[in-house]
N, C-alpha and C positions, 0 to 999 in steps of 0.2 A: 731564409731567403724567401722573398715574396713573388718575384717576377714570374716564374712558371705558372703558379696558381692564378695569378692575376690574368695572364694570357689565356689560360684554359677557361676561366670563369667568364671572361669577356667574349671569347669565341663561342661560348654556349648560346649567347643571345644572337639570333639571326638579324641581319640587316638587309634592306632592299638591294636586290641585284638584278640579274637579267630575266627577261620573260615575265616581268611582273611578279617574280618570286622573291622570297627572302632566303639568304644563305648565311650559314655560319662562317664559311670560308669560301672565297672566290679567288682564283689564280690571277685575275686581272685587277684585283684590288690590293692596295698596300696596307690595308687595315691591320693584318696580322703582324707585319713588320713594324709598324708604328707602335703598336701595343707592346710587342716584345722589347723594343728599344726603350719605351717609357718604363717598363717594369725593371729593366736593367739599370737605368739611371736612378730609379727609386731605390734599388738595392745598394748602388754605389754611394748615394747620398746618406743612406742609413748606416753605412760603415763609419765608425768613429776614427777618421783618419785625415790625411792632408787634404784630400779632395773636398771633403765636407767643410773643413776649416776655411779653405780658400773660397768656397762657395758662400759661406757665411760672411766672409769679409768683402763680398761683392766683386771678387776678382775674376770670376768665371761666368761664362754664358754657355748656351747650347744652340746648335743649329739643326734643322731638319732638312733632309734632302739637299745637303750642301755639295756643290760641285768642286771636285778636286781634279787637278791635272798632273799627269805624269810628265815631268819636264823632259826626261830622256827620250820617251817614246811619243811625245805629243798626243797623249791619249787622255781623255777626260771621262769622269764617272761621277754620278751623284751618289753620295754616301748617306745611308739612312739617318745616322746620328753623329754629330761631332760635339765634343766639349772643347771650348776655346777660351782664350783670354778675352776679357770683356772691357770695353772702354766705359768707365763709370759715368762719363759725360754724355754718352750716346743715349738716344731715346729707346727705351726697352719696355714697351707696354705689355708684352705677353710673358706670362710666367709658366714655369713647369707645371704648377698646380692647375692652370687653366686648361691644360690638355685633357684632363680627366673628362670634362664635359664635352670638349670638342671631338674626342675620339670615342666617346661612349664607354670609357673604361669602368669596369665593375669592381668596386672595392668593398671590403667588409668594414664594419664599424671600427675595428682595431686598425685597419690600414688607413682609414680616413684620419684617425687620431695621430697615427705615426706621420702621415703626410703633413698634417698641420704643424708638427714639431720640427720638420726639416727646414733648413735655410731656404730662402727664396732663391730661385735660379731663373734668370731671365733669358728669353730668346734673344739672340744677338746675331749680327752679321759677322761671321767668323773672319778673323784676320790671321792670328796665329793659332793653328789647330794643334791641340794637345792629344786628344783621343778621337779616333774615327772608327765607326762601327758599321759593318755591313751585316744585314740580317736576311737570310733566305729560308724558304720552306720547301720541304718535299712531302707532299701529302698523298700522292697516288702514283701508280706506274713507276715504282721505285727504281727498277733496273734501267728503264728507259730514261729516267730523269737524272741518273747519276752523272753522266758526262757534262750535261748543262750545268748542274749544280756545282760541280767541281770547277768548271771554267769560269763561272760567274764569281765564285768566291776567290779563286786564285787571282783573277784580274784585279780584285779589290785591294789586296795588300800591296800588289805591285804599283797600283795607282797612288795609294796613300803614301808609300815610302818614296815613290818617284816625285811626289810633290814635297813632302817633308819627311826626311829620314828619321828624325827624332820623334815624330808622332807615334803614339801607340796605336797599332793596327789591331782591331778586335773583330772577331767574326762570331756570329751566333746562328746556328742552324736549328730549325724546328722540323722534326721528323715525325711522321704519323705512323703509329703502331696499331691503328684500328684494323680489324679484319675485313671490314667493308667500307666503301666510300661512295657517296653519290656525287658525281662530278658535275659542276655547273656547265661545263662545256659539252658534255654528253646529254644533258637534260636542260636545254636552253629555252624550251618552249614554256608557255603558261601551264601551271600545274593542272588546271581543269581540263586541258585537252590532251594531257599525257596519258598513255595507257599504262601507268605505273612507271616509276623511275628505273633507269638502267643502273644497276648496282655493280660496281667494280669490287671484285674479291681479291684480297691480299693474302699471300702465304706468309703468315706471321709465326714466329718472329724473324723468319729468313728475310723478308722484304726489308725490314728495318735494318737488319744486320749488314746487308750488302751496301746500304747507304753509309753506315758507320764505317765500314771498311774503306770505302772510297774517301771519306772525309779525313781518315788518318793519313792519306797520301798528301794532304795539303802541307806545304812547307811551313815550319815554325822556327822562330829565331829566339835567341836568348840575349841579344844585345844589338844596338844600332849598328848599321853597316852590313848586317847579314840580310838574307832574303827570307821572308815568311811572316806569318802572324805572330804578334807578341803574346796574344792570348786568344783562345778559341773555346767556345762552349756549345753544348748541344742540349736542347730541351726536347724530350720525347713525349708526345701526347697521343691520346686516342680520340680521334675526331672522325666520326662516320659521316658528318655533314648531312644528317637526316633529322636534325633537331633533338637528337639525344644529347645529354650533357657531354661536353668535352672534358677530359680528365688528364692529369699528369701521370706519366708512367715513372715510377720511382726506379732508381738505379738498381735496387735489389730485385726488381722484376725483369731486368734486362741486362745483358752483358755490355753495359756502357763503359767504354774505356775511361780509366780514371782521369786522363788528361782532359776529357770533355765534360766532366762533372760540373754542373752549373755553379755550385757553391765554391769550388776551387777556382773556377773561371773568374768569378767576382772578386775573390780574395787576391788572385794573381794580378788582376787589373789594378786593384787598390794598392798593392805593394809596388808594382812597377811605377805607377803614378807617383807614389810617395818618394821613390828613389830618383826618378828622372826629373820631376817638376816641383821639388820642394821649395824652390826659390821663386816661383811664379808670383 
């Protein structure tokens, strides 16, 4: 699976942010979510299954920041990524591959070759949503962030299934296991006038573990008609946000619950898709 390393490699490269500074991660940017979603779609298309076959046949499209509405509660929410049926007669100028340059995604030579071998997937205006994904990150102040993270993720599967119960609701959380973090919100002035950055220190691995414990409380479902996520994954990274390289934390380094393991997450998504939408 390539998604986690693509995310870490891309986040390693700082981009312009507040105060005339560059940041690897900024909480008021959705760069990390877009790259995480791109990497997941890259991995799904790399799987030799029904989704890839339908994409190659031109029957699927994708949407970014697509609005879905919970019919029962009259609540709407923008989902980071959706996979949908595609009208082959509709104009579709933007391709999945085009987002590499648009989002500044960093790929190895091997990943570039693999991307070139994948079927074209065009951005489309979603009509029938098949898969909807919400991606959230917890990078610092882990204990304080837990309730917000849970509430935002919990509202997403409710909105997805309130709109379309058959749709596959997927969630992806990025959790930071670095021992230190330079917050853009606490260091918002220009670098040349700062008397050194304020550095937040994390008690690791405890800080990461309390977030994982909270994420396990999210409801999960095994069939349509139930409440919860159809699939949920976690990527744990070390990102100090001080221009040191961002790295992926392997499961062997942390007590990551098996149900959250990224490879199982991708395989589960592929299997559910093949079962539920084989006739698309």
